[in-house]
C-alpha positions as a Markdown table, in Angstrom:
| # | Residue | x | y | z |
|---|---|---|---|---|
| 1 | Unk | -218.7 | -176.6 | -54.7 |
| 2 | Unk | -217.4 | -180.1 | -54.7 |
| 3 | Unk | -219.7 | -183.1 | -55.3 |
| 4 | Unk | -218.8 | -186.3 | -53.7 |
| 5 | Unk | -220.5 | -189.1 | -55.6 |
| 6 | Unk | -220.7 | -192.4 | -53.5 |
| 7 | Unk | -223.4 | -193.8 | -55.7 |
| 8 | Unk | -222.3 | -195.6 | -58.9 |
| 9 | Unk | -219.1 | -197.1 | -57.7 |
| 10 | Unk | -219.2 | -199.6 | -60.3 |
| 11 | Unk | -219.2 | -196.9 | -63.1 |
| 12 | Unk | -216.2 | -197.2 | -65.3 |
| 13 | Unk | -213.8 | -194.2 | -65.2 |
| 14 | Unk | -211.6 | -193.7 | -68.4 |
| 15 | Unk | -208.8 | -191.3 | -68.3 |
| 16 | Unk | -209.7 | -190.0 | -71.7 |
| 17 | Unk | -213.5 | -189.2 | -70.8 |
| 18 | Unk | -212.5 | -187.6 | -67.5 |
| 19 | Unk | -214.5 | -184.5 | -67.2 |
| 20 | Unk | -212.6 | -181.2 | -66.7 |
| 21 | Unk | -212.4 | -179.7 | -63.2 |
| 22 | Unk | -214.7 | -176.6 | -63.5 |
| 23 | Unk | -214.3 | -173.4 | -61.5 |
| 24 | Unk | -217.1 | -170.7 | -61.5 |
| 25 | Unk | -215.9 | -167.4 | -60.8 |
| 26 | Unk | -218.4 | -165.0 | -58.9 |
| 27 | Unk | -219.7 | -161.6 | -59.6 |
| 28 | Unk | -217.4 | -159.8 | -57.2 |
| 29 | Unk | -213.8 | -161.0 | -56.9 |
| 30 | Unk | -211.7 | -158.9 | -54.3 |
| 31 | Unk | -208.8 | -159.6 | -52.0 |
| 32 | Unk | -211.5 | -160.9 | -49.5 |
| 33 | Unk | -212.2 | -163.9 | -51.7 |
| 34 | Unk | -208.5 | -164.5 | -52.5 |
| 35 | Unk | -207.9 | -167.2 | -49.8 |
| 36 | Unk | -210.9 | -169.2 | -50.6 |
| 37 | Unk | -210.2 | -168.9 | -54.5 |
| 38 | Unk | -206.6 | -169.9 | -53.8 |
| 39 | Unk | -207.9 | -173.1 | -51.9 |
| 40 | Unk | -210.1 | -174.0 | -54.7 |
| 41 | Unk | -207.5 | -173.5 | -57.4 |
| 42 | Unk | -205.0 | -175.7 | -55.4 |
| 43 | Unk | -207.7 | -178.6 | -55.0 |
| 44 | Unk | -208.4 | -178.5 | -58.7 |
| 45 | Unk | -204.7 | -178.6 | -59.5 |
| 46 | Unk | -204.2 | -181.4 | -57.3 |
| 47 | Unk | -206.8 | -183.5 | -59.4 |
| 48 | Unk | -204.6 | -183.4 | -62.4 |
| 49 | Unk | -207.5 | -182.9 | -64.8 |
| 50 | Unk | -207.9 | -180.1 | -67.4 |
| 51 | Unk | -209.3 | -177.0 | -65.7 |
| 52 | Unk | -212.1 | -174.8 | -67.2 |
| 53 | Unk | -212.6 | -171.4 | -65.6 |
| 54 | Unk | -216.1 | -169.6 | -66.1 |
| 55 | Unk | -215.4 | -165.8 | -65.7 |
| 56 | Unk | -218.6 | -164.7 | -67.5 |
| 57 | Unk | -220.4 | -163.5 | -64.5 |
| 58 | Unk | -217.4 | -161.3 | -63.1 |
| 59 | Unk | -218.5 | -157.7 | -62.6 |
| 60 | Unk | -215.6 | -156.7 | -60.3 |
| 61 | Unk | -212.1 | -158.2 | -60.1 |
| 62 | Unk | -209.1 | -157.1 | -58.1 |
| 63 | Unk | -205.2 | -157.4 | -59.2 |
| 64 | Unk | -204.8 | -160.1 | -56.3 |
| 65 | Unk | -207.4 | -162.3 | -58.1 |
| 66 | Unk | -206.0 | -161.9 | -61.4 |
| 67 | Unk | -202.4 | -162.8 | -60.1 |
| 68 | Unk | -204.1 | -166.1 | -58.7 |
| 69 | Unk | -205.5 | -166.7 | -62.0 |
| 70 | Unk | -202.2 | -166.2 | -63.8 |
| 71 | Unk | -200.4 | -168.4 | -61.3 |
| 72 | Unk | -203.1 | -171.2 | -62.3 |
| 73 | Unk | -202.2 | -170.7 | -66.0 |
| 74 | Unk | -198.6 | -170.8 | -65.5 |
| 75 | Unk | -198.9 | -174.0 | -63.2 |
| 76 | Unk | -201.0 | -175.6 | -65.6 |
| 77 | Unk | -198.7 | -175.0 | -68.6 |
| 78 | Unk | -195.6 | -176.2 | -66.4 |
| 79 | Unk | -197.6 | -179.5 | -65.5 |
| 80 | Unk | -199.1 | -179.9 | -68.9 |
| 81 | Unk | -202.6 | -179.6 | -67.6 |
| 82 | Unk | -205.1 | -177.9 | -70.1 |
| 83 | Unk | -206.6 | -174.6 | -68.7 |
| 84 | Unk | -209.2 | -172.7 | -70.7 |
| 85 | Unk | -212.1 | -170.4 | -70.3 |
| 86 | Unk | -215.8 | -171.2 | -70.5 |
| 87 | Unk | -216.7 | -167.7 | -70.7 |
| 88 | Unk | -215.3 | -164.1 | -69.8 |
| 89 | Unk | -216.9 | -161.0 | -69.1 |
| 90 | Unk | -215.9 | -157.7 | -70.5 |
| 91 | Unk | -214.8 | -156.5 | -67.1 |
| 92 | Unk | -212.5 | -159.5 | -66.6 |
| 93 | Unk | -210.9 | -159.0 | -70.2 |
| 94 | Unk | -210.4 | -155.2 | -69.7 |
| 95 | Unk | -208.9 | -155.4 | -66.2 |
| 96 | Unk | -206.6 | -158.3 | -67.1 |
| 97 | Unk | -205.5 | -156.1 | -70.3 |
| 98 | Unk | -205.1 | -153.1 | -68.1 |
| 99 | Unk | -202.7 | -154.8 | -65.5 |
| 100 | Unk | -200.8 | -156.5 | -68.3 |
| 101 | Unk | -202.2 | -160.3 | -67.5 |
| 102 | Unk | -204.3 | -160.7 | -70.6 |
| 103 | Unk | -201.7 | -162.5 | -72.6 |
| 104 | Unk | -200.7 | -165.1 | -69.8 |
| 105 | Unk | -204.3 | -165.6 | -69.1 |
| 106 | Unk | -205.2 | -166.0 | -72.8 |
| 107 | Unk | -207.7 | -163.3 | -73.0 |
| 108 | Unk | -206.3 | -161.6 | -76.0 |
| 109 | Unk | -208.6 | -161.0 | -79.0 |
| 110 | Unk | -211.2 | -163.3 | -77.7 |
| 111 | Unk | -214.7 | -162.1 | -77.0 |
| 112 | Unk | -215.6 | -165.2 | -75.3 |
| 113 | Unk | -214.7 | -168.9 | -74.9 |
| 114 | Unk | -217.2 | -171.6 | -75.9 |
| 115 | Unk | -219.9 | -172.5 | -73.2 |
| 116 | Unk | -219.3 | -175.4 | -70.9 |
| 117 | Unk | -222.6 | -176.9 | -72.3 |
| 118 | Unk | -220.5 | -178.1 | -75.4 |
| 119 | Unk | -218.1 | -180.0 | -73.1 |
| 120 | Unk | -220.9 | -182.1 | -71.6 |
């Protein structure tokens, strides 16, 4: 979901006050959703803002999706872009650990990251 805001063109924009680019993962993430998610991740990366991924609702996730997320984390690291979780489900954490991607996805020893509400 991308919001285009035409109103308020006179609003001041400060790089320090830039809100993170948010990605909310759905309940079911399979190979079928991989192309759409790839497009979303590419778009958010192009913006250059910190990225916050909300995985709290994930009930099913394929290895293909985890690989896309791992690629996101690696790319953010290489480009110096912050990438964090707003929340993670047990299924997301367990599946990432099972396929060996928990560490790159920063899902080790964390029950859940803070809510987006704290970010503004």
